[in-house]
C-alpha positions in Angstrom: -18.7 -32.2 -12.3 -16.8 -29.0 -13.0 -15.9 -26.8 -10.0 -17.5 -23.4 -10.0 -15.3 -20.4 -10.7 -15.0 -18.3 -7.6 -14.9 -14.5 -7.3 -12.1 -12.8 -5.4 -13.0 -10.1 -2.8 -12.4 -6.5 -3.8 -11.8 -3.3 -1.8 -10.1 0.0 -2.0 -7.9 2.1 0.3 -7.1 5.9 0.0 -3.5 6.7 0.3 -2.2 10.3 -0.1 -5.6 11.3 -1.5 -5.7 8.6 -4.2 -8.1 5.6 -4.0 -6.2 2.4 -4.8 -8.5 -0.5 -5.8 -7.3 -4.0 -5.1 -8.5 -7.6 -4.8 -7.6 -10.4 -2.5 -4.9 -12.9 -3.4 -6.0 -16.2 -4.8 -5.1 -19.4 -3.0 -2.3 -20.2 -5.6 -0.9 -16.6 -5.2 -0.9 -16.9 -1.4 1.0 -20.2 -1.7 3.4 -18.6 -4.2 4.6 -16.0 -1.7 5.7 -18.6 0.9 9.5 -18.7 1.0 9.9 -15.3 -0.7 11.9 -12.6 1.0 9.8 -9.7 2.3 10.7 -7.2 -0.5 9.9 -9.7 -3.3 6.7 -10.8 -1.5 5.4 -7.2 -1.2 6.1 -6.5 -4.9 4.2 -9.6 -5.8 1.3 -8.9 -3.5 0.9 -5.3 -4.6 1.3 -6.2 -8.3 -1.2 -9.1 -8.4 -3.8 -7.4 -6.2 -3.8 -4.1 -8.1 -3.4 -5.5 -11.6 0.0 -3.9 -12.2 3.4 -5.3 -13.1 5.9 -6.1 -10.5 8.1 -3.3 -11.9 5.3 -0.8 -11.4 4.6 -2.2 -7.9 8.3 -1.8 -7.0 8.3 1.8 -8.3 5.2 2.6 -6.2 6.6 0.9 -3.1 9.8 2.9 -3.5 7.9 6.2 -3.9 5.8 6.0 -0.7 6.7 6.0 2.9 6.9 2.8 5.0 3.5 3.5 6.6 1.6 4.0 3.4 3.2 0.9 1.7 2.5 -1.1 4.8 -1.1 0.0 4.9 -1.8 -1.3 1.4 0.1 -4.6 1.9 -1.7 -5.2 5.2 -5.1 -4.4 3.7 -4.5 -6.9 0.9 -3.4 -9.6 3.4 -6.4 -9.0 5.6 -8.8 -9.1 2.6 -7.0 -12.4 1.6 -7.5 -13.9 5.1 -3.7 -14.1 5.5 -3.7 -11.6 8.4 -6.2 -10.5 11.1 -7.4 -7.0 11.6 -9.0 -4.0 9.9 -6.2 -3.5 7.3 -5.2 -0.3 9.1 -2.1 -0.9 11.3 -2.9 2.3 13.3 -6.2 0.7 14.4 -4.3 -2.5 15.4 -2.0 -0.7 17.9 
């Protein structure tokens, strides 16, 4: 019997007036980030979840402030069930 193909969860977050659509990480993607340093993991997470290259994800992360980049990464991790919370670090405090 073949295993059914799953569907990853999707959501969006508005940062600086722009809606950014993203999906959750797959199980294999979540396992892949284990052992990565934080910068590499964030590039991988943003790239895979938004459908962009790691170079584009790095450019975006370098162009936004810490809070905005963190909000997107946190929202992706929450949607992926790798972190608890609403995805908004301000609501967690």
